[in-house]
C-alpha positions as CSV (number, residue, x, y, z in Angstrom):
1,X,-10.7,24.9,-29.5
2,X,-12.0,22.0,-27.1
3,X,-11.0,22.6,-23.4
4,X,-9.4,19.4,-21.3
5,X,-12.2,19.3,-19.0
6,X,-14.6,19.0,-22.2
7,X,-12.1,16.2,-23.4
8,X,-12.4,14.1,-20.2
9,X,-15.8,14.5,-19.8
10,X,-16.3,13.0,-23.2
11,X,-13.9,10.4,-22.2
12,X,-16.7,8.4,-20.5
13,X,-19.2,8.6,-23.3
14,X,-16.7,6.5,-25.8
15,X,-18.8,3.4,-27.1
16,X,-17.5,-0.1,-26.1
17,X,-16.4,-1.1,-29.9
18,X,-17.4,1.8,-32.6
19,X,-14.8,1.2,-35.7
20,X,-12.8,-1.6,-35.0
21,X,-12.1,0.1,-31.5
22,X,-12.6,-1.5,-27.9
23,X,-12.3,1.5,-25.7
24,X,-12.3,1.2,-21.5
25,X,-13.7,3.7,-20.1
26,X,-12.3,7.3,-19.3
27,X,-12.5,8.5,-15.9
28,X,-15.1,11.0,-15.6
29,X,-14.9,10.9,-11.8
30,X,-12.2,12.4,-11.8
31,X,-14.1,15.7,-12.0
32,X,-16.5,14.5,-8.7
33,X,-19.4,12.2,-9.0
34,X,-22.6,12.5,-7.3
35,X,-23.7,9.6,-4.9
36,X,-26.9,8.8,-3.2
37,X,-25.9,10.1,-0.2
38,X,-25.7,13.5,-1.9
39,X,-21.9,14.1,-1.4
40,X,-19.3,14.4,-4.1
41,X,-16.8,12.1,-4.4
42,X,-13.6,12.6,-6.6
43,X,-9.9,11.5,-6.0
44,X,-9.2,14.6,-4.8
45,X,-12.3,15.1,-2.4
46,X,-11.5,11.5,-1.3
47,X,-8.1,12.8,0.4
48,X,-10.2,14.9,2.9
49,X,-11.6,12.3,4.5
50,X,-8.8,11.2,7.1
51,X,-9.2,7.1,6.8
52,X,-8.4,7.1,2.9
53,X,-5.5,9.8,3.2
54,X,-3.8,7.3,5.6
55,X,-4.1,4.4,4.2
56,X,-2.8,5.7,0.7
57,X,-0.4,7.3,2.6
58,X,0.7,4.2,4.5
59,X,0.9,1.9,1.6
60,X,2.5,4.2,-0.7
61,X,5.3,5.3,1.9
62,X,5.7,1.7,2.5
63,X,6.2,0.6,-0.8
64,X,8.6,3.6,-1.4
65,X,11.0,2.5,1.4
66,X,12.0,-0.7,-0.2
67,X,14.8,-0.5,-2.4
68,X,14.5,-1.2,-6.0
69,X,17.2,-3.9,-6.9
70,X,18.2,-4.9,-10.4
71,X,19.9,-8.8,-11.3
72,X,21.1,-10.4,-14.2
73,X,20.5,-13.7,-15.7
74,X,22.3,-15.6,-13.4
75,X,20.5,-13.5,-10.3
76,X,23.9,-11.2,-8.9
77,X,22.7,-8.0,-8.5
78,X,24.2,-5.1,-10.2
79,X,24.1,-1.2,-11.0
80,X,21.0,0.1,-13.2
81,X,20.7,4.1,-13.7
82,X,16.8,3.4,-14.0
83,X,17.1,2.1,-10.0
84,X,19.1,5.2,-9.2
85,X,17.0,7.7,-11.6
86,X,13.8,6.2,-12.4
87,X,12.2,10.0,-13.4
88,X,15.3,11.9,-13.7
89,X,17.1,14.2,-11.3
90,X,14.5,16.5,-9.9
91,X,12.7,13.2,-8.9
92,X,13.9,10.7,-6.1
93,X,13.3,7.0,-6.5
94,X,11.6,7.3,-2.9
95,X,9.2,9.6,-4.6
96,X,8.3,7.9,-8.0
97,X,7.5,4.9,-6.2
98,X,5.1,6.8,-4.0
99,X,3.8,8.2,-7.3
100,X,2.8,4.9,-9.1
101,X,1.3,3.4,-5.8
102,X,-0.8,6.6,-5.4
103,X,-1.8,6.5,-9.1
104,X,-2.3,2.6,-8.6
105,X,-4.8,3.1,-5.6
106,X,-6.8,5.9,-6.7
107,X,-6.9,6.2,-10.2
108,X,-5.7,2.5,-11.2
109,X,-3.3,3.1,-13.6
110,X,0.3,4.5,-13.5
111,X,1.2,6.1,-17.4
112,X,4.0,8.0,-18.1
113,X,6.2,8.8,-21.1
114,X,9.5,7.0,-21.9
115,X,12.3,9.5,-22.7
116,X,15.4,7.6,-24.5
117,X,18.2,9.6,-26.2
118,X,19.4,9.2,-29.7
119,X,20.8,5.8,-29.1
120,X,17.5,4.9,-28.0
121,X,18.8,4.2,-24.4
122,X,16.7,4.7,-21.4
123,X,16.7,8.4,-19.8
124,X,14.1,8.9,-17.6
125,X,9.8,8.7,-17.5
126,X,7.8,11.5,-17.5
127,X,4.4,11.1,-15.3
128,X,1.2,11.6,-17.4
129,X,-1.6,12.9,-14.9
130,X,-3.9,10.3,-14.8
131,X,-7.0,12.6,-16.2
132,X,-5.4,13.4,-19.1
133,X,-5.7,9.5,-20.1
134,X,-9.1,10.1,-22.1
135,X,-8.8,6.2,-23.4
136,X,-6.8,3.2,-23.5
137,X,-8.3,0.9,-26.8
138,X,-7.3,-1.4,-29.5
139,X,-7.3,-0.4,-32.8
140,X,-7.3,-2.6,-35.3
141,X,-5.6,-0.3,-37.5
142,X,-2.6,0.2,-35.0
143,X,-1.9,-3.2,-35.2
144,X,2.0,-3.7,-36.5
145,X,4.9,-5.6,-35.5
146,X,6.1,-3.9,-32.7
147,X,2.3,-3.4,-31.7
148,X,0.8,-6.6,-32.4
149,X,-2.7,-5.9,-29.9
150,X,-2.9,-2.6,-31.3
151,X,-2.7,-1.0,-28.1
152,X,-3.4,3.1,-28.5
153,X,-3.3,5.7,-26.1
154,X,-5.3,8.7,-26.6
155,X,-3.9,11.9,-24.2
156,X,-5.2,15.5,-23.8
157,X,-2.6,17.8,-23.8
158,X,-2.9,21.0,-21.8
159,X,-3.8,22.8,-24.7
160,X,-6.7,21.0,-25.5
161,X,-5.5,18.9,-28.1
162,X,-5.2,15.2,-28.1
163,X,-2.0,12.7,-28.9
164,X,-2.1,9.4,-30.0
165,X,0.8,7.0,-28.4
166,X,1.6,3.3,-28.6
167,X,3.1,1.2,-26.2
168,X,6.9,1.5,-27.4
169,X,6.0,5.4,-25.9
170,X,4.3,4.9,-22.9
171,X,5.2,3.1,-19.4
172,X,1.9,1.9,-18.1
173,X,1.5,-0.1,-15.0
174,X,-1.8,-1.2,-14.7
175,X,-3.6,-2.3,-11.3
176,X,-6.4,-4.8,-10.8
177,X,-8.7,-4.6,-13.8
178,X,-11.3,-7.0,-16.1
179,X,-11.0,-5.7,-19.5
180,X,-7.3,-6.1,-19.9
181,X,-6.7,-2.8,-20.8
182,X,-6.8,-0.3,-17.1
183,X,-7.2,-0.9,-13.8
184,X,-10.0,-0.3,-11.7
185,X,-10.4,2.9,-9.3
186,X,-11.2,1.9,-5.8
187,X,-12.4,5.9,-5.5
188,X,-15.0,5.0,-8.4
189,X,-15.9,1.8,-7.8
190,X,-16.5,2.4,-4.0
191,X,-17.5,5.8,-4.7
192,X,-21.1,5.3,-2.8
193,X,-19.2,3.7,0.2
194,X,-16.9,7.1,0.3
195,X,-19.8,9.2,-0.5
196,X,-21.6,8.2,3.0
197,X,-18.3,8.6,4.9
198,X,-18.3,12.6,3.1
199,X,-22.0,12.6,4.6
200,X,-21.5,11.1,7.7
201,X,-18.3,13.5,8.6
202,X,-20.4,16.7,7.7
203,X,-23.3,15.2,9.6
204,X,-21.1,15.2,12.7
205,X,-19.6,18.6,12.2
206,X,-23.1,19.9,12.0
207,X,-24.2,18.1,14.4
208,X,-21.8,18.9,17.3
209,X,-21.2,22.5,15.6
210,X,-24.9,23.2,17.0
211,X,-23.9,22.4,20.6
212,X,-24.9,17.9,20.3
213,X,-24.9,18.1,24.2
214,X,-27.3,18.3,27.7
215,X,-29.2,21.2,26.9
216,X,-31.2,23.2,29.6
217,X,-34.6,24.3,28.5
218,X,-36.9,26.4,30.7
219,X,-40.6,26.2,29.4
220,X,-43.6,28.0,31.1
221,X,-47.6,28.2,30.2
222,X,-47.3,31.9,30.1
223,X,-46.8,34.5,27.2
224,X,-43.6,36.0,27.4
225,X,-42.0,38.7,25.7
226,X,-38.6,38.7,23.9
227,X,-37.4,41.0,26.7
228,X,-38.8,39.0,29.5
229,X,-37.7,35.8,27.7
230,X,-34.1,37.1,28.1
231,X,-34.4,38.0,31.9
232,X,-35.4,34.6,32.4
233,X,-32.6,33.0,30.1
234,X,-29.9,35.8,32.3
235,X,-31.4,35.3,35.4
236,X,-30.8,31.4,35.1
237,X,-27.3,31.4,33.3
238,X,-26.2,34.0,36.6
239,X,-27.5,31.9,38.7
240,X,-25.9,28.7,37.7
241,X,-22.6,30.0,36.3
242,X,-19.4,30.3,38.1
243,X,-17.7,28.0,40.8
244,X,-19.9,29.2,43.6
245,X,-23.1,28.0,42.1
246,X,-22.9,24.3,42.7
247,X,-25.2,22.6,44.4
248,X,-27.2,26.0,44.9
249,X,-30.8,26.0,44.8
250,X,-32.5,27.8,42.2
251,X,-36.2,29.1,42.2
252,X,-38.5,29.4,39.1
253,X,-41.7,31.7,39.4
254,X,-44.3,32.2,36.8
255,X,-45.1,28.5,36.2
256,X,-41.5,27.9,34.6
257,X,-40.2,24.6,34.5
258,X,-36.9,23.1,34.0
259,X,-36.0,20.5,31.3
260,X,-33.0,18.8,30.3
261,X,-32.7,17.3,26.6
262,X,-30.0,14.6,26.0
263,X,-28.7,13.6,22.5
264,X,-31.2,11.5,20.4
265,X,-30.0,7.9,20.6
266,X,-31.0,7.8,16.3
267,X,-28.4,11.3,16.1
268,X,-25.5,9.6,18.2
269,X,-25.7,6.3,16.1
270,X,-23.5,8.6,13.5
271,X,-20.3,7.6,15.9
272,X,-21.1,4.1,15.0
273,X,-21.3,4.8,11.6
274,X,-18.4,6.5,11.8
275,X,-16.4,3.5,13.1
276,X,-18.2,1.6,10.3
277,X,-16.9,3.4,7.6
278,X,-13.3,3.4,8.9
279,X,-13.5,-1.0,8.7
280,X,-14.7,-0.1,5.0
281,X,-12.1,2.1,3.8
282,X,-9.7,-0.6,5.4
283,X,-11.2,-3.7,3.3
284,X,-11.1,-1.0,0.3
285,X,-7.2,-0.6,0.5
286,X,-6.7,-4.4,1.6
287,X,-5.5,-2.8,5.3
288,X,-6.3,-3.8,9.1
289,X,-8.6,-1.8,10.7
290,X,-6.1,-1.2,13.3
291,X,-3.7,0.6,10.4
292,X,-6.3,3.2,10.4
293,X,-6.4,4.1,13.7
294,X,-9.5,1.6,14.9
295,X,-8.2,-0.4,17.8
296,X,-11.8,-1.2,19.5
297,X,-11.6,-4.5,17.8
298,X,-8.6,-7.2,18.2
299,X,-6.6,-6.9,14.8
300,X,-6.9,-10.2,12.6
301,X,-3.3,-9.6,11.6
302,X,-1.6,-10.5,15.0
303,X,-0.9,-9.6,18.0
304,X,2.7,-7.8,17.2
305,X,3.7,-5.0,15.1
306,X,6.5,-7.2,13.0
307,X,3.6,-9.9,12.2
308,X,1.2,-6.8,10.9
309,X,4.2,-5.4,8.7
310,X,4.7,-8.7,7.5
311,X,0.9,-9.6,6.8
312,X,0.3,-5.6,4.9
313,X,3.9,-7.0,3.2
314,X,2.4,-10.2,1.8
315,X,-1.3,-9.0,1.1
316,X,-1.3,-5.9,0.3
317,X,2.1,-4.6,-0.8
318,X,3.1,-7.9,-2.7
319,X,1.1,-7.7,-5.5
320,X,1.5,-3.8,-6.3
321,X,5.1,-3.9,-6.2
322,X,4.9,-7.0,-8.4
323,X,3.2,-5.1,-11.3
324,X,6.1,-2.7,-11.1
325,X,8.5,-5.1,-10.9
326,X,7.4,-7.3,-14.0
327,X,6.7,-4.0,-16.0
328,X,10.1,-2.3,-15.7
329,X,11.6,-5.6,-16.7
330,X,9.3,-6.0,-19.7
331,X,9.9,-2.1,-20.8
332,X,12.8,-0.6,-19.1
333,X,15.7,-3.4,-18.6
334,X,17.7,-5.1,-21.4
335,X,19.9,-8.3,-21.7
336,X,17.5,-10.6,-19.3
337,X,18.2,-8.2,-15.9
338,X,15.2,-8.4,-14.0
339,X,13.9,-5.7,-11.3
340,X,12.7,-6.8,-7.5
341,X,11.9,-4.6,-4.4
342,X,14.1,-6.2,-1.4
343,X,11.1,-6.8,1.0
344,X,13.4,-8.1,3.8
345,X,13.2,-5.1,5.8
346,X,9.1,-5.9,5.7
347,X,9.2,-9.5,6.1
348,X,11.3,-10.0,8.7
349,X,10.3,-10.9,12.2
350,X,11.1,-9.1,15.6
351,X,14.5,-8.4,16.5
352,X,14.9,-11.0,19.2
353,X,13.8,-14.1,16.3
354,X,15.4,-12.3,13.6
355,X,18.7,-12.9,15.9
356,X,17.8,-16.0,16.9
357,X,17.4,-17.5,13.7
358,X,20.7,-16.0,12.0
359,X,22.7,-17.5,14.8
360,X,20.8,-21.3,14.0
361,X,21.7,-20.4,10.6
362,X,25.6,-19.8,11.3
363,X,26.0,-22.8,13.6
364,X,24.4,-24.8,10.9
365,X,26.6,-23.4,8.4
366,X,24.0,-21.6,6.2
367,X,25.5,-18.4,6.5
368,X,28.7,-16.7,7.5
369,X,28.6,-14.4,10.5
370,X,29.1,-11.5,8.0
371,X,25.9,-12.7,6.6
372,X,24.2,-12.4,9.7
373,X,25.6,-9.3,10.5
374,X,24.5,-7.7,7.6
375,X,21.0,-9.3,7.6
376,X,20.6,-7.4,11.1
377,X,21.6,-4.0,9.4
378,X,25.1,-4.3,11.3
379,X,28.8,-3.5,9.1
380,X,30.6,-6.8,8.4
381,X,33.7,-7.7,10.2
382,X,37.1,-9.0,9.0
383,X,37.9,-12.6,9.1
384,X,33.9,-13.5,9.4
385,X,33.4,-14.3,5.8
386,X,34.2,-18.1,6.3
387,X,31.4,-21.1,6.8
388,X,31.3,-22.3,10.2
389,X,30.7,-25.9,11.1
390,X,29.9,-27.5,14.9
391,X,32.8,-29.8,15.6
392,X,30.8,-32.5,16.4
393,X,28.8,-32.4,13.1
394,X,30.2,-34.5,10.5
395,X,28.4,-36.5,6.9
396,X,28.1,-39.6,7.0
397,X,27.7,-42.4,3.5
398,X,24.4,-44.1,2.3
399,X,25.7,-46.6,5.0
400,X,25.4,-44.6,7.7
401,X,29.1,-44.9,8.4
402,X,30.9,-41.5,9.0
403,X,32.9,-39.6,6.4
404,X,35.4,-36.9,6.2
405,X,34.7,-33.4,4.5
406,X,37.1,-31.8,2.6
407,X,39.5,-29.4,4.0
408,X,39.5,-26.3,1.8
409,X,36.4,-26.4,-0.4
410,X,33.9,-28.5,1.6
411,X,33.2,-30.8,-0.4
412,X,32.6,-35.0,0.5
413,X,34.3,-37.6,-0.6
414,X,32.7,-40.0,-3.1
415,X,30.3,-42.1,-0.8
416,X,30.5,-44.8,-3.7
417,X,34.2,-45.4,-3.9
418,X,36.0,-48.4,-2.3
419,X,36.4,-48.6,1.1
420,X,40.2,-48.7,2.4
421,X,41.7,-51.0,4.9
422,X,39.1,-53.1,6.8
423,X,35.7,-54.3,5.1
424,X,33.5,-51.8,6.4
425,X,35.9,-48.7,6.2
426,X,37.6,-48.8,9.6
427,X,41.4,-49.7,10.0
428,X,42.6,-53.2,10.9
429,X,43.3,-52.5,14.1
430,X,39.9,-51.3,15.1
431,X,38.2,-53.7,13.2
432,X,39.9,-56.5,15.7
433,X,39.5,-54.6,18.9
434,X,35.4,-54.5,18.0
435,X,35.3,-58.1,16.9
436,X,35.7,-59.5,20.4
């Protein structure tokens, strides 16, 4: 029986077109790919880099912290089993979103089985490990009314056999890609850059492990036996060790000379190389270097944490979350309902700006005091579900004259209706006073 590893390795050899099947390459890099630097890079080994680990942890954690909400046709929020239990009782919504983002960032795709009840209702999603997705192909023989593209997923079972699935059985969130079949893996596409990071880290470990610091060397033009050399070393160490040896004078005999060796400049360059690698990984995942701990340069995302969070939400999280929202709306929800992540927590400004903005909205009648309290994370209070309007504000008609607002419903009288009393709408007495 063919083993799972052999099946996954064979996936990379699928031709672009054979027998009416357009194939996307399989994830051969999941088992590790040798790079020009000599380091093997895979999805698992990449996580050993602190920059990759932090980048994936930051993006997936921020995305998972946002609540997934469901709305009906008119935009009103509704309860949905999927929003509270997308992957079964053993997986929380936070963990599910986090895992989806991790797969998208490292493999390029999130693929899961759709589990439904006897009536066809949604039950849960069961994740398929990315390395088991051998092929995603357009097969002319699979075209049907329900599968108009003829899309087929070839999945490797754990016993080494294969199973072909259709889109009706699979929930597939595609990452950024160029063939419309599957997304591109950041790890695979940038394995050379990551390989350099791995090689640099190994070099640094060996460099400092070998004592990359100021060192003392004693040389002599006379031949020394092993015992003589060790005795000279021990005498020097004894003379220079301990707190009482500071500023003491050492005497060397037998033509011995003292030399100090420092870090060669070409070897010390690896420190700058590591800084560059942080910037490379930050670019790879759409982050600021400051997000990965590189603070030697000014962040291009602004000076405040709130501004950095808004930039992360807009530039990095929003495209990933849109992919999940649209796929959930298309394949899971029914009856015109839509899914959307609530991103207000990340997109809001600092507390002072939020309070100032909400105060202006309340004063302008754009929101109620309780809506402002809820927006700021506080509980609503009785009697504050009313719209307020400043006493010195009123409506005007097309001629610029003041109008009275409705007492109960806030409606404005028809500006085109005939004006009462005087010709300009004012009482006759007031009109007479101003005519003088």
